[in-house]
C-alpha positions as CSV (number, residue, x, y, z in Angstrom):
1,M,60.9,31.6,-5.7
2,K,59.0,34.9,-5.3
3,V,55.3,34.7,-5.7
4,L,52.8,37.6,-5.9
5,I,49.1,36.7,-5.6
6,T,46.5,39.2,-6.7
7,V,42.9,38.7,-5.6
8,S,39.9,41.0,-6.5
9,P,36.8,39.9,-4.5
10,Y,33.2,40.9,-5.0
11,K,32.9,44.7,-4.8
12,N,29.7,44.5,-2.8
13,H,31.5,42.4,-0.2
14,T,34.5,44.6,0.2
15,Y,32.4,47.7,0.3
16,K,30.5,46.2,3.2
17,I,33.7,45.2,5.0
18,Y,35.1,48.7,4.9
19,H,31.7,50.2,5.7
20,E,31.3,48.1,8.8
21,K,34.9,48.8,9.9
22,P,35.7,52.3,8.8
23,E,38.9,52.4,10.8
24,L,40.3,49.6,8.6
25,V,41.3,52.0,5.9
26,H,43.7,53.7,8.4
27,L,45.5,50.5,9.3
28,D,48.9,49.5,7.8
29,V,49.0,47.1,4.9
30,V,49.9,44.0,6.9
31,S,46.9,44.6,9.3
32,Q,44.5,45.2,6.4
33,T,45.7,42.1,4.6
34,E,45.2,39.9,7.6
35,Y,41.7,41.3,8.3
36,L,40.7,41.0,4.7
37,K,41.9,37.4,4.5
38,N,39.8,36.3,7.4
39,R,36.7,38.2,6.1
40,L,37.0,37.0,2.5
41,A,37.7,33.5,3.7
42,S,38.3,31.6,0.5
43,S,41.3,29.4,-0.2
44,F,42.7,32.0,-2.7
45,E,43.4,34.5,0.1
46,F,45.4,31.9,2.0
47,W,47.6,30.6,-0.9
48,S,50.4,32.9,0.3
49,R,50.5,31.2,3.7
50,E,50.9,27.8,2.0
51,F,53.5,28.9,-0.4
52,K,55.5,30.3,2.5
53,N,55.3,27.0,4.2
54,Y,57.1,25.6,1.2
55,G,59.8,28.2,1.7
56,W,58.7,30.5,-1.0
57,D,58.6,34.3,-0.7
58,A,54.9,35.0,-1.1
59,N,52.8,38.2,-0.9
60,L,49.1,39.0,-1.4
61,V,47.6,42.2,-2.7
62,F,44.0,43.2,-3.7
63,P,44.0,45.3,-6.9
64,G,40.2,45.5,-7.0
65,I,40.0,47.0,-3.5
66,E,40.5,50.8,-3.8
67,Q,41.0,51.4,-0.1
68,F,43.7,48.7,0.1
69,Q,45.6,49.8,-3.0
70,K,45.7,53.4,-1.8
71,A,47.0,52.3,1.6
72,W,49.7,50.2,-0.1
73,L,50.8,53.1,-2.3
74,K,50.9,55.4,0.7
75,E,53.1,53.0,2.6
76,F,55.4,51.6,-0.1
77,R,55.3,54.2,-2.9
78,P,54.6,57.6,-1.2
79,G,54.2,60.3,-3.8
80,F,52.9,58.0,-6.5
81,F,49.5,59.0,-7.8
82,P,47.9,56.9,-10.6
83,A,47.1,59.1,-13.5
84,E,44.0,57.2,-14.9
85,N,43.5,53.6,-13.8
86,L,44.1,53.0,-10.1
87,K,43.6,49.3,-10.4
88,E,46.1,48.7,-13.2
89,E,48.7,51.3,-12.3
90,S,48.8,50.4,-8.6
91,L,49.1,46.7,-9.5
92,L,52.0,47.5,-11.9
93,A,53.7,49.4,-9.0
94,Q,53.3,46.3,-6.8
95,I,54.7,44.0,-9.4
96,N,57.6,46.3,-9.9
97,F,58.1,46.4,-6.1
98,Y,57.9,42.7,-5.4
99,K,59.5,41.5,-8.6
100,P,57.8,38.1,-8.5
101,T,59.1,35.1,-10.4
102,L,55.5,33.8,-10.4
103,L,52.5,36.1,-10.7
104,F,49.0,34.9,-10.0
105,I,46.4,37.4,-11.4
106,L,43.1,36.2,-10.0
107,D,41.1,38.9,-11.6
108,L,40.0,38.1,-15.2
109,D,39.3,41.7,-16.0
110,L,43.1,42.2,-16.0
111,I,43.8,39.3,-18.3
112,T,44.1,41.3,-21.5
113,P,46.9,41.5,-24.1
114,S,47.6,45.1,-23.3
115,F,47.9,44.7,-19.6
116,I,49.9,41.5,-19.6
117,S,52.2,43.1,-22.1
118,K,52.8,46.0,-19.6
119,V,53.5,43.4,-16.8
120,R,56.1,41.7,-18.9
121,D,57.7,45.0,-19.8
122,I,57.9,46.3,-16.2
123,S,59.1,43.1,-14.6
124,K,61.7,41.0,-16.4
125,E,62.0,38.8,-13.3
126,T,58.5,37.5,-13.8
127,Q,58.8,34.2,-15.6
128,L,55.3,32.8,-15.2
129,I,51.9,34.6,-15.2
130,A,49.0,32.4,-14.1
131,T,45.3,32.8,-13.5
132,W,42.2,30.9,-12.5
133,Y,39.2,30.5,-14.9
134,G,35.7,29.4,-13.9
135,A,33.2,32.2,-14.4
136,P,32.4,33.3,-18.0
137,I,34.5,36.0,-19.7
138,P,33.8,37.8,-23.0
139,N,36.9,36.5,-24.8
140,E,38.5,33.2,-23.7
141,K,41.3,33.7,-26.2
142,N,42.7,36.4,-23.9
143,L,43.7,33.6,-21.6
144,K,46.4,32.7,-24.1
145,C,48.3,35.8,-22.7
146,C,49.0,33.7,-19.5
147,D,51.6,31.0,-19.2
148,L,49.3,28.9,-17.0
149,V,45.6,28.8,-16.5
150,F,44.1,26.7,-13.6
151,T,40.4,25.8,-13.7
152,N,38.0,23.7,-11.7
153,S,36.4,22.3,-14.8
154,K,37.8,19.4,-16.9
155,D,35.5,20.5,-19.7
156,L,36.9,24.0,-19.7
157,R,40.4,22.7,-19.5
158,W,39.9,20.7,-22.8
159,K,38.1,23.7,-24.4
160,L,41.0,26.0,-23.5
161,K,43.7,23.5,-24.7
162,N,41.9,23.4,-28.1
163,I,42.5,27.1,-28.5
164,G,46.1,27.0,-27.4
165,V,45.8,27.8,-23.7
166,N,48.1,26.0,-21.3
167,A,45.3,24.9,-18.9
168,H,45.4,22.6,-15.9
169,F,42.6,21.1,-13.7
170,I,42.7,21.9,-10.0
171,F,39.9,21.4,-7.6
172,H,38.5,24.1,-5.4
173,A,39.3,23.9,-1.7
174,F,38.1,24.8,1.8
175,E,40.1,27.1,4.1
176,N,39.9,25.2,7.3
177,S,41.3,27.9,9.6
178,I,37.8,29.5,9.5
179,L,36.5,26.7,11.7
180,N,38.4,28.3,14.6
181,N,36.0,31.3,14.5
182,L,32.7,29.5,14.0
183,N,30.2,27.7,16.2
184,K,30.4,24.1,15.1
185,S,27.6,22.9,17.4
186,Q,24.8,21.1,15.6
187,D,22.4,23.0,17.9
188,S,23.3,26.1,16.0
189,R,21.7,24.7,12.8
190,K,18.4,26.6,12.9
191,F,17.7,26.6,9.1
192,D,16.2,23.3,7.7
193,F,16.9,24.0,4.1
194,A,18.7,26.9,2.3
195,F,20.3,28.1,-0.9
196,I,23.1,30.7,-0.9
197,G,24.3,32.0,-4.3
198,T,23.4,33.4,-7.7
199,I,19.9,33.1,-9.2
200,N,19.4,34.3,-12.8
201,T,17.7,33.4,-16.2
202,D,21.0,33.1,-18.1
203,K,20.9,29.7,-20.0
204,S,24.7,29.6,-20.1
205,T,25.1,29.8,-16.4
206,H,22.3,29.3,-13.8
207,L,18.9,29.1,-15.5
208,E,18.4,25.3,-14.8
209,R,19.6,25.7,-11.2
210,S,17.3,28.8,-10.7
211,K,14.2,27.0,-12.0
212,T,14.9,24.1,-9.6
213,I,15.2,26.6,-6.8
214,E,11.9,28.1,-7.8
215,L,10.2,24.7,-7.5
216,L,11.8,24.0,-4.2
217,A,10.7,27.4,-2.9
218,Q,7.1,26.6,-3.9
219,E,7.1,23.1,-2.3
220,T,9.4,23.3,0.7
221,N,10.5,25.8,3.4
222,L,13.6,26.7,1.4
223,K,15.3,30.0,2.5
224,I,17.2,31.9,-0.1
225,W,20.2,34.3,0.2
226,S,20.8,35.9,-3.2
227,D,21.2,39.2,-5.1
228,I,18.4,38.6,-7.5
229,D,16.4,41.8,-8.3
230,I,12.8,42.0,-7.1
231,P,10.7,43.1,-10.1
232,K,8.2,45.9,-9.7
233,L,4.6,45.1,-10.5
234,Y,4.3,47.5,-13.4
235,E,7.4,45.9,-15.0
236,K,5.6,42.5,-15.0
237,F,2.4,44.0,-16.5
238,R,4.4,45.9,-19.1
239,L,6.1,42.7,-20.2
240,L,2.8,40.8,-20.4
241,Y,1.3,43.7,-22.4
242,I,4.1,43.7,-25.0
243,A,3.8,39.9,-25.3
244,K,0.1,40.1,-26.1
245,R,0.7,42.8,-28.7
246,F,3.3,40.5,-30.3
247,D,0.8,37.6,-30.3
248,L,-1.8,39.8,-32.0
249,C,0.5,40.9,-34.7
250,Q,1.6,37.3,-35.3
251,F,-2.1,36.3,-35.6
252,F,-2.7,39.1,-38.3
253,Q,0.5,37.9,-40.1
254,S,-0.8,34.3,-40.3
255,F,-4.0,35.3,-42.2
256,Q,-3.8,37.1,-45.5
257,L,-7.2,38.7,-44.8
258,F,-5.8,40.6,-41.8
259,R,-2.3,41.4,-43.0
260,W,-3.3,44.9,-44.2
261,L,-3.8,45.8,-40.6
262,L,0.0,45.6,-40.1
263,L,0.4,48.6,-42.4
264,V,-1.6,51.0,-40.2
265,P,-1.0,52.4,-36.7
266,P,-0.5,51.2,-34.1
267,F,-0.1,47.7,-35.5
268,K,2.6,48.9,-37.9
269,K,4.8,49.9,-35.0
270,W,4.0,46.8,-33.0
271,S,4.9,44.4,-35.8
272,T,8.5,45.6,-35.8
273,L,9.1,43.5,-32.7
274,S,10.9,40.4,-34.0
275,V,11.1,38.4,-30.7
276,R,8.4,37.7,-28.2
277,P,9.3,39.0,-24.7
278,N,10.3,36.2,-22.3
279,L,7.5,35.8,-19.7
280,N,9.9,33.6,-17.7
281,E,12.2,36.5,-17.1
282,Y,10.8,36.8,-13.7
283,F,10.3,34.0,-11.1
284,S,7.2,33.1,-9.1
285,Y,6.4,35.5,-6.2
286,I,7.2,32.8,-3.6
287,L,10.8,32.9,-4.5
288,Y,11.0,36.7,-3.8
289,Q,9.2,36.2,-0.5
290,R,11.9,33.8,0.6
291,L,14.7,36.2,-0.4
292,N,17.4,37.5,1.9
293,A,20.3,39.8,1.2
294,P,23.3,38.0,-0.3
295,V,26.2,37.0,2.0
296,F,29.8,36.4,1.2
297,G,33.0,35.2,2.7
298,D,33.0,34.5,6.4
299,E,29.3,35.5,6.8
300,M,28.4,33.0,4.1
301,L,30.4,30.3,5.9
302,M,28.7,31.3,9.2
303,L,25.4,30.9,7.5
304,L,26.3,27.5,6.1
305,N,27.1,26.5,9.7
306,Q,23.5,27.3,10.7
307,C,22.0,25.1,8.0
308,K,21.0,21.5,8.2
309,L,20.7,21.1,4.4
310,V,21.8,23.3,1.5
311,F,20.9,23.1,-2.2
312,N,23.9,23.3,-4.6
313,G,23.5,23.3,-8.4
314,H,26.4,23.8,-10.7
315,S,26.8,26.4,-13.5
316,T,26.1,25.3,-17.0
317,H,29.1,27.2,-18.2
318,T,31.7,24.9,-16.5
319,G,30.2,21.7,-18.0
320,V,29.4,18.4,-16.4
321,N,33.0,17.6,-15.5
322,S,33.4,20.3,-12.9
323,V,32.9,20.9,-9.2
324,N,32.2,24.3,-7.7
325,M,33.6,26.1,-4.7
326,R,30.4,25.7,-2.7
327,L,30.8,21.9,-2.7
328,F,33.9,22.2,-0.5
329,E,32.7,25.2,1.5
330,A,29.5,23.5,2.6
331,S,31.2,20.1,3.2
332,G,34.0,21.9,5.1
333,M,31.4,23.4,7.4
334,G,29.8,19.9,7.9
335,T,26.6,20.8,6.1
336,C,24.6,18.3,4.2
337,Q,24.3,19.1,0.5
338,L,21.8,18.3,-2.2
339,V,23.8,18.5,-5.5
340,D,23.0,18.0,-9.2
341,A,24.3,14.6,-10.2
342,R,27.5,14.4,-12.2
343,S,30.0,11.5,-12.5
344,I,32.9,13.7,-11.3
345,I,31.2,14.1,-7.9
346,S,32.2,10.5,-6.9
347,E,35.9,11.4,-7.3
348,Y,35.4,13.6,-4.3
349,F,32.4,12.4,-2.2
350,E,30.5,9.2,-2.0
351,P,26.8,9.8,-3.0
352,G,24.4,8.8,-0.3
353,K,27.0,8.8,2.5
354,E,28.9,12.1,2.1
355,I,26.6,13.9,-0.3
356,V,23.1,13.6,-1.8
357,T,22.6,14.0,-5.6
358,Y,19.6,14.5,-7.8
359,S,19.1,14.0,-11.6
360,S,15.9,16.0,-12.1
361,R,13.8,18.7,-10.6
362,S,11.2,16.2,-9.3
363,E,14.0,14.1,-7.7
364,A,15.5,17.2,-6.1
365,L,12.1,18.0,-4.6
366,S,11.5,14.4,-3.3
367,K,15.0,14.1,-1.8
368,S,14.9,17.5,-0.2
369,K,11.6,16.6,1.5
370,E,13.1,13.3,2.8
371,L,16.2,15.1,4.2
372,I,14.2,17.9,5.7
373,N,12.2,15.3,7.6
374,N,15.4,13.5,8.7
375,P,17.7,16.0,10.4
376,S,19.8,13.3,12.0
377,L,20.6,11.9,8.5
378,C,21.6,15.3,7.4
379,A,23.9,15.7,10.3
380,K,25.5,12.3,9.6
381,I,26.0,13.0,5.9
382,G,27.4,16.5,6.7
383,K,29.8,15.2,9.3
384,S,31.1,12.5,6.9
385,A,31.6,15.1,4.1
386,Q,33.5,17.4,6.5
387,T,35.9,14.6,7.5
388,K,36.6,13.9,3.8
389,T,37.2,17.6,3.1
390,L,39.5,18.2,6.0
391,E,41.5,15.2,5.1
392,N,41.8,15.8,1.3
393,F,40.5,19.2,0.1
394,T,41.8,22.1,2.1
395,T,43.9,25.0,0.9
396,K,47.0,23.1,1.8
397,H,46.0,20.2,-0.5
398,Q,45.1,22.6,-3.3
399,V,48.4,24.5,-3.2
400,C,50.3,21.2,-3.1
401,K,48.6,20.2,-6.4
402,I,49.5,23.6,-7.9
403,I,53.1,23.3,-6.9
404,R,53.3,19.9,-8.6
405,V,52.2,21.6,-11.8
406,L,54.7,24.5,-11.3
407,D,57.6,22.0,-10.7
408,K,57.3,21.2,-14.5
409,Y,58.3,24.7,-15.4
């Protein structure tokens, strides 16, 4: 079977990769592919290796990386110049070139009726189109365009099945080859407690996690690596000022004696605001003091290798029956984790021995303090989790599960 895997990583990460190694853009496609795989360092980039181990003809491309796509076109389709959309047109050229039986599009921006229709028109050999769904997208019904959808959430799987999507649950995984390039010595773990990931005020994704992180930053020596924007002082004062104006107009509205004031300037204009500004839009200043630039891929894994304990809270979007990628990345690096409690966790790790869970913000705080003060326990838990991950949750294990699903088609 011929397989084509398309991966589009974070743009900020790929920009940094090519910026740090400008000569990369001049290398051939094979060399660029190998370098990118090791820098991006998730299981997705190594699926092709595992499919090849099963005897399948597998290839990997990066439609979201402009430099890579231009190099591929130059090498395999010289003279071809995309007219409008480099990402779509270059990927269609790659599909036409490789003629895959199975196509993985791991870029949800490309999962649209119009693009999938173009794929099916250009490659009659392609029998199955599959994707991975975890992060929110504007229209989940677009996933019906795919023949298969894999997800790390059992809740999302059932939600998708209810709208007619052929969805299957598959756990995230750890790419263990990265261990060959990292310092695994416990002496290298110089950070007591850290969080690496997204912080925001979006109720549908990471608000609860972010508020817990805010508390931990106030009460512990938690260090943070995230891309959260640091608000300017005048923005915070402006938000407070608008909120006070809103409160004043609401006060006038509640007493008939003062309602006439809402008909005269400036109260007339102020009263048009229907929703009070959210004063929780920004976090406490201590959180911003602990902030470091976000890290991805191999740099993120290297950082995990330097931490004794990391905080890991799941996205609200994926529901309680899901496990995120960080769970396996941190455990694969032998790092102790403090994770929000959910029943599905015990299907992968034993709480208290291979992972530590919390059920409330106060419990997260108390347990984090206990672990920070007991580095030997952190090391023991992290090592146990690493053993479990390497034995059960690597890229090899993940692709094996995927192939079992594919064998049904």
